[in-house]
Backbone bond lengths (Angstrom), bond angles and torsions (degrees), N, CA, C in turn:
res aa  C-N    CA-C-N  psi(-1)  N-CA   C-N-CA  omega(-1)  CA-C   N-CA-C  phi
1 M - - - 1.409 - - 1.517 108.48 -
2 Y 1.317 115.25 133.78 1.459 121.00 -178.04 1.523 109.19 -119.39
3 Y 1.305 115.93 142.37 1.468 121.86 175.79 1.505 107.96 -117.37
4 Y 1.307 112.82 141.26 1.456 118.40 -179.70 1.523 107.79 -118.02
5 F 1.299 119.82 122.49 1.454 125.17 -179.92 1.510 109.40 -113.80
6 T 1.321 114.49 137.14 1.465 118.93 174.93 1.510 108.63 -124.40
7 Q 1.274 115.21 155.95 1.437 121.85 178.95 1.519 108.25 -117.66
8 Q 1.336 116.03 128.81 1.462 118.58 -179.86 1.514 109.00 -77.11
9 E 1.284 114.84 137.59 1.456 120.10 179.94 1.525 110.56 -90.68
10 E 1.320 117.77 -22.52 1.465 122.29 -176.54 1.536 109.94 -89.13
11 P 1.361 118.74 128.32 1.470 120.33 -179.34 1.543 111.03 -68.67
12 V 1.317 115.68 149.80 1.464 121.79 179.06 1.527 108.36 -90.41
13 R 1.341 116.73 132.31 1.469 120.95 178.20 1.524 109.39 -85.35
14 I 1.305 116.13 128.28 1.456 121.45 178.04 1.520 107.60 -115.05
15 V 1.333 115.69 127.48 1.464 121.14 178.18 1.522 107.09 -104.94
16 S 1.329 115.39 123.45 1.452 120.26 -177.36 1.522 110.05 -103.37
17 G 1.329 116.45 142.59 1.460 120.91 175.57 1.516 111.91 106.14
18 D 1.314 114.52 161.62 1.460 121.90 177.47 1.513 108.65 -106.68
19 Y 1.297 116.24 149.73 1.453 122.08 178.07 1.512 109.66 -113.66
20 L 1.328 116.58 145.70 1.450 122.07 178.27 1.522 109.48 -63.48
21 P 1.327 117.25 125.95 1.459 118.79 179.52 1.521 110.70 -70.51
22 D 1.310 116.46 163.04 1.459 121.31 176.90 1.522 109.92 -64.66
23 A 1.331 116.01 152.26 1.460 121.85 178.16 1.518 110.19 -67.06
24 K 1.329 115.50 149.04 1.460 120.36 177.87 1.532 109.75 -122.37
25 E 1.333 117.62 -81.93 1.453 121.25 -175.00 1.528 114.25 -101.02
26 A 1.313 119.66 -6.38 1.459 122.30 -175.81 1.526 110.88 -63.96
27 Q 1.357 113.62 137.67 1.465 119.94 178.22 1.519 108.73 -128.15
28 K 1.297 116.63 148.92 1.462 121.68 179.22 1.527 109.30 -68.34
29 M 1.343 115.68 135.48 1.456 120.92 178.21 1.527 109.34 -74.98
30 T 1.325 115.71 145.45 1.462 119.99 176.04 1.522 108.78 -78.56
31 D 1.331 116.45 162.95 1.462 119.87 176.51 1.525 110.69 -58.69
32 K 1.323 117.06 -37.36 1.455 121.83 -179.96 1.530 110.38 -63.90
33 Q 1.327 118.32 -42.80 1.460 122.22 178.31 1.532 111.38 -65.50
34 I 1.315 116.87 -40.22 1.467 121.24 179.15 1.526 109.73 -63.77
35 K 1.343 117.32 -46.03 1.464 121.19 179.38 1.520 111.26 -63.26
36 A 1.333 117.70 -39.72 1.468 121.41 178.88 1.524 110.58 -63.93
37 A 1.322 117.90 -41.17 1.466 121.97 178.81 1.529 110.57 -66.26
38 E 1.324 116.70 -41.98 1.466 120.45 178.26 1.523 110.60 -64.68
39 Q 1.341 117.44 -42.19 1.461 121.15 180.00 1.527 111.03 -63.30
40 K 1.324 116.25 -38.64 1.465 120.88 178.94 1.527 110.11 -60.98
41 M 1.336 117.15 -41.41 1.465 120.84 179.00 1.532 110.71 -67.30
42 V 1.336 117.18 -39.98 1.467 121.04 178.43 1.517 109.79 -65.08
43 D 1.340 117.29 -45.74 1.458 121.03 -179.79 1.524 111.68 -60.02
44 A 1.317 116.82 -39.06 1.460 121.18 -179.25 1.524 111.77 -68.10
45 S 1.330 117.78 -22.43 1.463 120.40 -178.05 1.526 112.62 -95.47
46 K 1.336 118.07 -6.87 1.467 120.99 -178.87 1.522 111.05 -78.71
47 F 1.328 115.05 147.21 1.456 120.43 173.50 1.516 108.60 -149.08
48 N 1.331 116.28 127.08 1.465 122.05 174.79 1.518 108.08 -117.46
49 M 1.339 116.14 132.50 1.461 118.74 175.81 1.520 108.17 -103.59
50 V 1.330 115.34 142.58 1.456 120.75 178.28 1.524 107.29 -131.03
51 I 1.334 115.36 120.49 1.462 121.10 176.69 1.518 107.93 -150.26
52 K 1.319 116.05 136.63 1.460 120.82 175.49 1.532 107.43 -71.49
53 P 1.338 118.83 136.56 1.467 120.10 -173.91 1.526 115.10 -71.37
54 E 1.350 117.40 -8.28 1.465 120.86 177.13 1.516 109.98 -131.05
55 A 1.323 115.76 140.49 1.461 122.09 172.94 1.523 106.76 -122.77
56 T 1.339 116.17 126.44 1.464 120.10 -175.18 1.516 110.35 -117.03
57 F 1.349 115.15 132.32 1.458 122.48 -178.97 1.523 108.91 -127.62
58 A 1.357 116.94 133.68 1.466 121.22 178.45 1.529 110.07 -60.94
59 S 1.339 116.10 -40.13 1.461 121.60 173.16 1.523 107.40 -145.47
60 G 1.309 115.67 169.53 1.456 120.17 -174.05 1.513 115.89 -70.83
61 N 1.346 117.62 -9.93 1.461 119.26 -179.96 1.529 112.68 -124.71
62 E 1.329 117.22 17.70 1.470 122.35 177.68 1.522 110.30 -111.56
63 E 1.346 114.12 159.89 1.462 119.24 176.44 1.522 109.32 -62.72
64 G 1.313 115.77 138.97 1.454 120.46 -179.08 1.504 112.19 -133.35
65 D 1.306 114.60 178.39 1.457 123.44 -177.54 1.535 109.00 -88.16
66 I 1.320 115.03 108.80 1.464 121.29 176.97 1.524 105.96 -138.34
67 Y 1.310 117.55 139.02 1.468 118.76 -177.75 1.523 110.27 -127.37
68 I 1.332 114.45 118.48 1.463 122.62 176.81 1.517 106.87 -132.30
69 Q 1.308 117.12 134.56 1.465 120.48 -179.64 1.520 109.90 -134.94
70 N 1.330 115.11 140.28 1.459 121.48 169.66 1.531 104.84 -110.84
71 P 1.341 117.26 97.44 1.466 120.00 -174.82 1.528 112.92 -54.96
72 E 1.311 114.75 148.44 1.464 121.59 -176.66 1.520 112.78 -58.26
73 H 1.340 117.78 -31.07 1.475 120.28 -178.23 1.533 112.97 -76.68
74 N 1.344 117.97 -9.96 1.465 119.40 174.33 1.519 109.08 -68.07
75 A 1.305 116.03 147.24 1.464 120.66 -179.15 1.525 112.43 -94.95
76 Y 1.340 117.50 -5.41 1.458 120.07 -170.03 1.529 113.02 -126.01
77 P 1.333 117.45 141.95 1.465 119.88 169.08 1.531 108.96 -73.80
78 I 1.333 115.34 157.01 1.466 120.30 -177.65 1.524 110.62 -132.76
79 N 1.325 115.07 166.01 1.450 124.34 166.49 1.521 104.86 -135.27
80 V 1.336 116.59 127.87 1.460 120.27 -179.01 1.525 109.14 -106.12
81 V 1.326 115.38 126.38 1.459 121.99 178.58 1.525 107.22 -116.76
82 I 1.341 115.90 128.28 1.470 120.51 179.16 1.522 108.22 -109.36
83 A 1.331 115.35 127.40 1.468 122.18 -179.82 1.520 109.07 -126.54
84 L 1.330 115.80 142.63 1.467 121.14 178.92 1.523 109.88 -68.32
85 D 1.321 116.24 137.74 1.464 120.33 179.60 1.524 111.55 -66.95
86 E 1.336 116.74 -33.56 1.465 121.58 -174.92 1.528 113.01 -61.25
87 D 1.336 116.54 -45.24 1.468 118.84 -174.70 1.533 114.09 -133.46
88 G 1.323 118.02 1.80 1.455 121.52 178.78 1.520 114.39 76.62
89 K 1.325 117.18 6.98 1.466 121.68 -178.64 1.527 110.11 -67.40
90 E 1.334 116.15 126.47 1.460 120.89 177.94 1.521 109.38 -75.57
91 V 1.342 116.31 126.05 1.459 120.51 -178.01 1.529 112.60 -115.42
92 Y 1.343 117.16 -9.34 1.469 119.65 -179.92 1.526 110.20 -158.85
93 S 1.338 114.84 140.86 1.461 122.06 172.25 1.527 106.95 -136.91
94 S 1.310 116.22 128.91 1.467 121.07 -173.17 1.521 114.41 -78.52
95 G 1.332 118.00 -20.82 1.456 119.10 -167.23 1.522 108.01 75.23
96 A 1.323 117.00 -176.18 1.468 120.74 -176.37 1.529 110.73 -67.75
97 V 1.331 115.33 133.68 1.464 122.31 175.09 1.528 106.31 -126.59
98 E 1.303 116.17 108.57 1.460 122.22 -178.50 1.530 110.39 -76.02
99 P 1.337 118.15 158.46 1.461 120.45 174.84 1.533 110.29 -56.28
100 G 1.342 115.44 135.50 1.462 120.92 -179.21 1.520 113.54 90.99
101 Y 1.342 117.80 4.50 1.464 121.77 179.93 1.529 109.82 -115.82
102 E 1.347 115.28 158.08 1.455 120.57 -179.26 1.519 110.56 -145.49
103 I 1.324 115.32 161.81 1.459 123.25 175.21 1.519 105.99 -120.83
104 K 1.344 116.26 126.08 1.469 120.72 -179.73 1.524 111.72 -108.06
105 N 1.317 117.01 -30.34 1.467 122.28 -179.10 1.518 108.21 -140.23
106 A 1.335 115.28 148.47 1.462 119.34 179.24 1.517 109.68 -160.56
107 V 1.313 115.49 165.42 1.458 123.21 173.49 1.528 106.54 -108.19
108 L 1.315 116.77 135.35 1.462 120.34 177.22 1.520 109.75 -63.93
109 D 1.313 116.89 148.20 1.469 121.99 177.66 1.529 111.07 -74.83
110 V 1.322 116.09 -21.75 1.462 122.79 179.63 1.520 107.61 -128.40
111 A 1.332 116.99 126.56 1.472 121.09 179.22 1.530 109.44 -68.94
112 L 1.318 115.59 132.46 1.467 120.88 178.91 1.520 109.82 -114.40
113 A 1.327 117.01 147.80 1.464 122.53 175.58 1.529 109.17 -74.47
114 K 1.319 115.67 166.67 1.457 121.63 178.47 1.524 109.75 -54.46
115 G 1.347 115.79 135.78 1.454 119.96 177.46 1.515 112.34 149.35
116 D 1.307 114.32 178.23 1.461 122.09 178.00 1.530 108.20 -108.30
117 Y 1.322 115.51 133.72 1.457 121.10 -173.97 1.530 110.44 -127.59
118 P 1.326 117.63 106.36 1.465 118.85 172.27 1.534 108.45 -64.89
119 A 1.330 115.87 135.63 1.466 119.61 -176.50 1.527 109.56 -145.40
120 T 1.325 114.43 171.96 1.464 121.85 177.51 1.512 108.54 -125.27
121 A 1.332 115.02 128.57 1.467 121.37 175.76 1.518 107.69 -97.53
122 T 1.322 116.21 121.90 1.453 121.80 178.51 1.525 108.86 -104.33
123 F 1.321 116.07 118.85 1.459 122.57 176.86 1.522 107.28 -90.47
124 N 1.320 116.72 107.36 1.457 121.93 176.35 1.526 107.52 -88.80
125 I 1.316 116.33 125.96 1.466 122.84 -173.01 1.528 108.77 -106.17
126 Y 1.339 116.20 130.65 1.464 121.60 -174.79 1.524 112.06 -120.69
127 D 1.322 115.59 148.49 1.460 121.40 174.17 1.527 107.91 -69.26
128 P 1.350 117.88 129.71 1.458 119.68 -176.67 1.529 114.15 -67.72
129 V 1.324 118.21 -20.62 1.466 121.25 -178.12 1.528 110.95 -94.74
130 T 1.337 116.56 -54.04 1.470 120.42 -175.23 1.523 112.94 -84.59
131 K 1.329 117.31 -18.09 1.476 123.76 -177.22 1.527 111.95 66.92
132 Q 1.329 117.74 15.06 1.462 122.30 178.00 1.529 109.30 -85.36
133 K 1.316 116.48 143.86 1.458 121.83 179.30 1.523 109.66 -65.30
134 Q 1.338 115.93 132.60 1.457 122.03 -177.81 1.524 113.20 -107.02
135 G 1.332 116.61 -21.27 1.455 119.70 -178.35 1.510 110.07 167.04
136 Q 1.334 115.10 -171.96 1.454 119.61 179.30 1.517 110.39 -156.21
137 V 1.329 114.77 154.68 1.463 122.68 172.44 1.523 107.00 -135.28
138 Q 1.336 116.45 158.67 1.458 119.89 -175.89 1.521 111.66 -130.71
139 A 1.339 114.43 154.89 1.461 121.82 176.16 1.528 108.14 -144.60
140 S 1.322 116.04 149.27 1.462 121.00 176.25 1.513 110.19 -81.58
141 I 1.319 116.05 146.02 1.456 122.16 178.17 1.531 107.78 -146.06
142 M 1.336 116.36 146.00 1.458 121.56 175.54 1.521 107.85 -108.23
143 I 1.335 116.51 124.94 1.462 121.74 177.09 1.530 106.73 -98.39
144 N 1.335 116.02 121.98 1.460 122.00 178.77 1.528 108.70 -109.20
145 V 1.332 117.35 119.79 1.456 122.29 174.92 1.522 106.22 -110.53
146 L 1.343 115.34 118.78 1.472 120.38 -171.36 1.532 114.68 -81.94
147 A 1.325 117.74 -29.66 1.477 118.38 -178.32 1.518 110.53 -142.19
């Protein structure tokens, strides 16, 4: 058996890189479509917190008047945690509050004695899909315990 080998004298051209293929179904977006897409992104990034600046309780272990709202136009569920300014002790946690829901009355997680308590409400903001915390905002609140 015999094998015959030849060697090419002409160099082979190699083209490196990829080229953008020709367009097929893509169409230019209208100004109206572009504005709608931009507005959707802006709306998804907006967050408004609503909390009444005073919460009043007849006693430290009874249901009292507290108002927290997650407006319907918000894109994110929240959890509101209230901590006393004096020592940072957490006295209330709302649990999940979806957009369009509100809390009008609640019982404190920790019983407080009669008095006025300056506190800070921290709105923890969560991704509606992954449930991961995305950020937080804070507001001052006065807790009034009457007896």
